[in-house]
N, CA, C and O atoms as CSV, one atom per row, in Angstrom:
chain,resi,resn,atom,element,x,y,z
A,1,MET,N,N,0.165,43.792,17.949
A,1,MET,CA,C,0.287,42.363,18.165
A,1,MET,C,C,1.707,42.093,18.672
A,1,MET,O,O,2.696,42.503,18.064
A,2,THR,N,N,1.768,41.411,19.770
A,2,THR,CA,C,3.068,41.088,20.353
A,2,THR,C,C,3.672,39.886,19.635
A,2,THR,O,O,2.958,39.137,18.969
A,3,PRO,N,N,4.977,39.701,19.767
A,3,PRO,CA,C,5.610,38.543,19.120
A,3,PRO,C,C,5.048,37.209,19.603
A,3,PRO,O,O,4.960,36.253,18.831
A,4,ILE,N,N,4.673,37.144,20.860
A,4,ILE,CA,C,4.120,35.890,21.386
A,4,ILE,C,C,2.772,35.592,20.725
A,4,ILE,O,O,2.491,34.443,20.385
A,5,GLU,N,N,1.944,36.614,20.544
A,5,GLU,CA,C,0.663,36.414,19.864
A,5,GLU,C,C,0.869,36.025,18.403
A,5,GLU,O,O,0.137,35.190,17.870
A,6,ALA,N,N,1.865,36.628,17.756
A,6,ALA,CA,C,2.151,36.293,16.361
A,6,ALA,C,C,2.602,34.839,16.233
A,6,ALA,O,O,2.208,34.138,15.300
A,7,ILE,N,N,3.428,34.394,17.175
A,7,ILE,CA,C,3.887,32.999,17.163
A,7,ILE,C,C,2.715,32.059,17.403
A,7,ILE,O,O,2.599,31.029,16.740
A,8,ARG,N,N,1.848,32.407,18.343
A,8,ARG,CA,C,0.685,31.571,18.628
A,8,ARG,C,C,-0.233,31.472,17.410
A,8,ARG,O,O,-0.727,30.392,17.085
A,9,ASP,N,N,-0.458,32.608,16.734
A,9,ASP,CA,C,-1.306,32.599,15.540
A,9,ASP,C,C,-0.665,31.789,14.411
A,9,ASP,O,O,-1.357,31.071,13.689
A,10,ALA,N,N,0.647,31.906,14.263
A,10,ALA,CA,C,1.341,31.146,13.221
A,10,ALA,C,C,1.270,29.653,13.507
A,10,ALA,O,O,1.074,28.854,12.591
A,11,ARG,N,N,1.427,29.272,14.762
A,11,ARG,CA,C,1.326,27.848,15.120
A,11,ARG,C,C,-0.082,27.320,14.862
A,11,ARG,O,O,-0.251,26.179,14.433
A,12,ALA,N,N,-1.083,28.142,15.121
A,12,ALA,CA,C,-2.464,27.720,14.870
A,12,ALA,C,C,-2.691,27.488,13.378
A,12,ALA,O,O,-3.437,26.585,12.998
A,13,LEU,N,N,-2.055,28.294,12.533
A,13,LEU,CA,C,-2.195,28.115,11.089
A,13,LEU,C,C,-1.453,26.878,10.592
A,13,LEU,O,O,-1.853,26.278,9.595
A,14,LEU,N,N,-0.385,26.493,11.271
A,14,LEU,CA,C,0.414,25.349,10.841
A,14,LEU,C,C,-0.162,24.011,11.283
A,14,LEU,O,O,0.244,22.967,10.773
A,15,ASN,N,N,-1.099,24.026,12.221
A,15,ASN,CA,C,-1.691,22.768,12.676
A,15,ASN,C,C,-2.454,22.110,11.537
A,15,ASN,O,O,-3.072,22.784,10.713
A,16,GLU,N,N,-2.401,20.792,11.503
A,16,GLU,CA,C,-3.111,20.054,10.464
A,16,GLU,C,C,-4.613,20.116,10.707
A,16,GLU,O,O,-5.082,20.154,11.844
A,17,ALA,N,N,-5.340,20.125,9.614
A,17,ALA,CA,C,-6.796,20.089,9.712
A,17,ALA,C,C,-7.213,18.692,10.152
A,17,ALA,O,O,-6.518,17.722,9.849
A,18,PRO,N,N,-8.311,18.573,10.848
A,18,PRO,CA,C,-8.761,17.239,11.259
A,18,PRO,C,C,-9.039,16.370,10.034
A,18,PRO,O,O,-9.593,16.836,9.039
A,19,ALA,N,N,-8.649,15.112,10.123
A,19,ALA,CA,C,-8.817,14.187,9.000
A,19,ALA,C,C,-10.293,13.878,8.797
A,19,ALA,O,O,-11.031,13.624,9.749
A,20,GLU,N,N,-10.703,13.906,7.539
A,20,GLU,CA,C,-12.096,13.608,7.205
A,20,GLU,C,C,-12.237,12.105,7.004
A,20,GLU,O,O,-11.400,11.470,6.363
A,21,GLN,N,N,-13.290,11.556,7.552
A,21,GLN,CA,C,-13.542,10.128,7.392
A,21,GLN,C,C,-13.929,9.843,5.945
A,21,GLN,O,O,-14.703,10.596,5.353
A,22,PRO,N,N,-13.399,8.762,5.367
A,22,PRO,CA,C,-13.769,8.442,3.985
A,22,PRO,C,C,-15.238,8.044,3.895
A,22,PRO,O,O,-15.763,7.351,4.765
A,23,LYS,N,N,-15.871,8.483,2.854
A,23,LYS,CA,C,-17.284,8.167,2.647
A,23,LYS,C,C,-17.383,6.952,1.729
A,23,LYS,O,O,-16.775,6.941,0.658
A,24,PRO,N,N,-18.138,5.929,2.128
A,24,PRO,CA,C,-18.206,4.696,1.331
A,24,PRO,C,C,-18.725,4.916,-0.084
A,24,PRO,O,O,-18.268,4.260,-1.019
A,25,LEU,N,N,-19.673,5.830,-0.249
A,25,LEU,CA,C,-20.227,6.059,-1.582
A,25,LEU,C,C,-19.191,6.696,-2.509
A,25,LEU,O,O,-19.147,6.383,-3.699
A,26,ARG,N,N,-18.366,7.579,-1.972
A,26,ARG,CA,C,-17.299,8.177,-2.778
A,26,ARG,C,C,-16.280,7.124,-3.192
A,26,ARG,O,O,-15.805,7.123,-4.328
A,27,LEU,N,N,-15.946,6.231,-2.268
A,27,LEU,CA,C,-14.996,5.168,-2.597
A,27,LEU,C,C,-15.559,4.245,-3.667
A,27,LEU,O,O,-14.836,3.829,-4.572
A,28,LEU,N,N,-16.838,3.925,-3.570
A,28,LEU,CA,C,-17.474,3.072,-4.568
A,28,LEU,C,C,-17.514,3.760,-5.930
A,28,LEU,O,O,-17.270,3.124,-6.955
A,29,ALA,N,N,-17.819,5.044,-5.944
A,29,ALA,CA,C,-17.857,5.788,-7.202
A,29,ALA,C,C,-16.471,5.865,-7.832
A,29,ALA,O,O,-16.338,5.739,-9.049
A,30,ALA,N,N,-15.448,6.068,-7.026
A,30,ALA,CA,C,-14.086,6.118,-7.558
A,30,ALA,C,C,-13.667,4.770,-8.122
A,30,ALA,O,O,-13.018,4.711,-9.166
A,31,ALA,N,N,-14.030,3.688,-7.445
A,31,ALA,CA,C,-13.694,2.352,-7.938
A,31,ALA,C,C,-14.436,2.049,-9.233
A,31,ALA,O,O,-13.867,1.449,-10.145
A,32,ALA,N,N,-15.695,2.454,-9.325
A,32,ALA,CA,C,-16.463,2.230,-10.550
A,32,ALA,C,C,-15.892,3.036,-11.710
A,32,ALA,O,O,-15.815,2.541,-12.835
A,33,PHE,N,N,-15.496,4.258,-11.442
A,33,PHE,CA,C,-14.894,5.086,-12.486
A,33,PHE,C,C,-13.580,4.481,-12.969
A,33,PHE,O,O,-13.323,4.441,-14.173
A,34,ALA,N,N,-12.751,4.013,-12.046
A,34,ALA,CA,C,-11.476,3.406,-12.427
A,34,ALA,C,C,-11.691,2.129,-13.225
A,34,ALA,O,O,-10.977,1.879,-14.196
A,35,ALA,N,N,-12.661,1.323,-12.830
A,35,ALA,CA,C,-12.936,0.081,-13.556
A,35,ALA,C,C,-13.459,0.377,-14.958
A,35,ALA,O,O,-13.064,-0.287,-15.917
A,36,THR,N,N,-14.340,1.364,-15.087
A,36,THR,CA,C,-14.867,1.727,-16.401
A,36,THR,C,C,-13.758,2.244,-17.307
A,36,THR,O,O,-13.685,1.878,-18.480
A,37,ALA,N,N,-12.904,3.087,-16.765
A,37,ALA,CA,C,-11.798,3.613,-17.565
A,37,ALA,C,C,-10.856,2.493,-17.995
A,37,ALA,O,O,-10.366,2.501,-19.124
A,38,ALA,N,N,-10.597,1.538,-17.116
A,38,ALA,CA,C,-9.709,0.429,-17.465
A,38,ALA,C,C,-10.299,-0.427,-18.575
A,38,ALA,O,O,-9.580,-0.848,-19.482
A,39,VAL,N,N,-11.593,-0.688,-18.514
A,39,VAL,CA,C,-12.241,-1.498,-19.558
A,39,VAL,C,C,-12.224,-0.763,-20.889
A,39,VAL,O,O,-11.944,-1.365,-21.926
A,40,LEU,N,N,-12.519,0.528,-20.871
A,40,LEU,CA,C,-12.517,1.291,-22.118
A,40,LEU,C,C,-11.119,1.369,-22.719
A,40,LEU,O,O,-10.961,1.235,-23.933
A,41,LEU,N,N,-10.110,1.581,-21.894
A,41,LEU,CA,C,-8.744,1.634,-22.408
A,41,LEU,C,C,-8.290,0.277,-22.916
A,41,LEU,O,O,-7.590,0.206,-23.926
A,42,ALA,N,N,-8.665,-0.785,-22.252
A,42,ALA,CA,C,-8.283,-2.124,-22.705
A,42,ALA,C,C,-8.941,-2.431,-24.040
A,42,ALA,O,O,-8.310,-3.033,-24.909
A,43,GLY,N,N,-10.188,-2.035,-24.223
A,43,GLY,CA,C,-10.860,-2.250,-25.501
A,43,GLY,C,C,-10.194,-1.479,-26.623
A,43,GLY,O,O,-10.100,-1.977,-27.745
A,44,THR,N,N,-9.736,-0.287,-26.342
A,44,THR,CA,C,-9.045,0.507,-27.353
A,44,THR,C,C,-7.724,-0.134,-27.731
A,44,THR,O,O,-7.350,-0.125,-28.903
A,45,MET,N,N,-7.013,-0.690,-26.766
A,45,MET,CA,C,-5.719,-1.303,-27.057
A,45,MET,C,C,-5.880,-2.615,-27.814
A,45,MET,O,O,-5.072,-2.913,-28.693
A,46,VAL,N,N,-6.891,-3.399,-27.499
A,46,VAL,CA,C,-7.081,-4.688,-28.163
A,46,VAL,C,C,-7.524,-4.479,-29.598
A,46,VAL,O,O,-6.961,-5.077,-30.515
A,47,VAL,N,N,-8.529,-3.635,-29.804
A,47,VAL,CA,C,-9.059,-3.403,-31.143
A,47,VAL,C,C,-8.116,-2.502,-31.924
A,47,VAL,O,O,-7.845,-2.754,-33.098
A,48,GLY,N,N,-7.626,-1.476,-31.297
A,48,GLY,CA,C,-6.705,-0.558,-31.946
A,48,GLY,C,C,-7.434,0.573,-32.640
A,48,GLY,O,O,-8.604,0.442,-33.000
A,49,PRO,N,N,-6.743,1.679,-32.826
A,49,PRO,CA,C,-7.370,2.816,-33.493
A,49,PRO,C,C,-7.477,2.573,-34.997
A,49,PRO,O,O,-6.617,1.918,-35.585
A,50,GLY,N,N,-8.502,3.085,-35.600
A,50,GLY,CA,C,-8.670,2.979,-37.044
A,50,GLY,C,C,-9.264,1.675,-37.523
A,50,GLY,O,O,-9.320,1.445,-38.731
A,51,VAL,N,N,-9.709,0.813,-36.630
A,51,VAL,CA,C,-10.298,-0.460,-37.031
A,51,VAL,C,C,-11.772,-0.236,-37.317
A,51,VAL,O,O,-12.471,0.415,-36.541
A,52,SER,N,N,-12.245,-0.779,-38.435
A,52,SER,CA,C,-13.669,-0.672,-38.760
A,52,SER,C,C,-14.218,-2.066,-39.003
A,52,SER,O,O,-13.516,-2.937,-39.517
A,53,PHE,N,N,-15.456,-2.273,-38.637
A,53,PHE,CA,C,-16.118,-3.555,-38.811
A,53,PHE,C,C,-17.133,-3.423,-39.937
A,53,PHE,O,O,-17.964,-2.515,-39.930
A,54,ASP,N,N,-17.061,-4.333,-40.904
A,54,ASP,CA,C,-18.017,-4.333,-42.011
A,54,ASP,C,C,-19.354,-4.866,-41.524
A,54,ASP,O,O,-19.427,-5.639,-40.569
A,55,GLN,N,N,-20.404,-4.436,-42.199
A,55,GLN,CA,C,-21.738,-4.911,-41.857
A,55,GLN,C,C,-21.810,-6.402,-42.176
A,55,GLN,O,O,-21.523,-6.810,-43.301
A,56,GLY,N,N,-22.184,-7.199,-41.213
A,56,GLY,CA,C,-22.270,-8.643,-41.410
A,56,GLY,C,C,-23.454,-9.011,-42.289
A,56,GLY,O,O,-24.377,-8.219,-42.477
A,57,SER,N,N,-23.414,-10.201,-42.812
A,57,SER,CA,C,-24.529,-10.653,-43.643
A,57,SER,C,C,-25.742,-10.904,-42.762
A,57,SER,O,O,-25.615,-11.164,-41.565
A,58,THR,N,N,-26.892,-10.824,-43.356
A,58,THR,CA,C,-28.135,-11.023,-42.621
A,58,THR,C,C,-28.285,-12.498,-42.279
A,58,THR,O,O,-28.126,-13.359,-43.145
A,59,VAL,N,N,-28.581,-12.785,-41.053
A,59,VAL,CA,C,-28.748,-14.165,-40.601
A,59,VAL,C,C,-30.231,-14.483,-40.632
A,59,VAL,O,O,-31.048,-13.755,-40.067
A,60,SER,N,N,-30.571,-15.577,-41.295
A,60,SER,CA,C,-31.979,-15.973,-41.343
A,60,SER,C,C,-32.194,-17.146,-40.405
A,60,SER,O,O,-31.359,-18.046,-40.316
A,61,ASN,N,N,-33.289,-17.129,-39.726
A,61,ASN,CA,C,-33.614,-18.223,-38.816
A,61,ASN,C,C,-34.291,-19.344,-39.605
A,61,ASN,O,O,-35.203,-19.075,-40.387
A,62,PRO,N,N,-33.867,-20.587,-39.416
A,62,PRO,CA,C,-34.485,-21.697,-40.161
A,62,PRO,C,C,-35.882,-21.999,-39.673
A,62,PRO,O,O,-36.537,-22.902,-40.194
């Protein structure tokens, strides 16, 4: 392999890969995952760890 061929091969390896178009379904799934995680984390912060709820009294319908 000559130096010119080695340089050409190295330049070919350094070229950026073609950019992939974003897929709408992937973007929607990522947004849904982020929203779900935010809601779950917010619920944990508001209620706090170690909080327990007692069983409420039975409600009778009149």
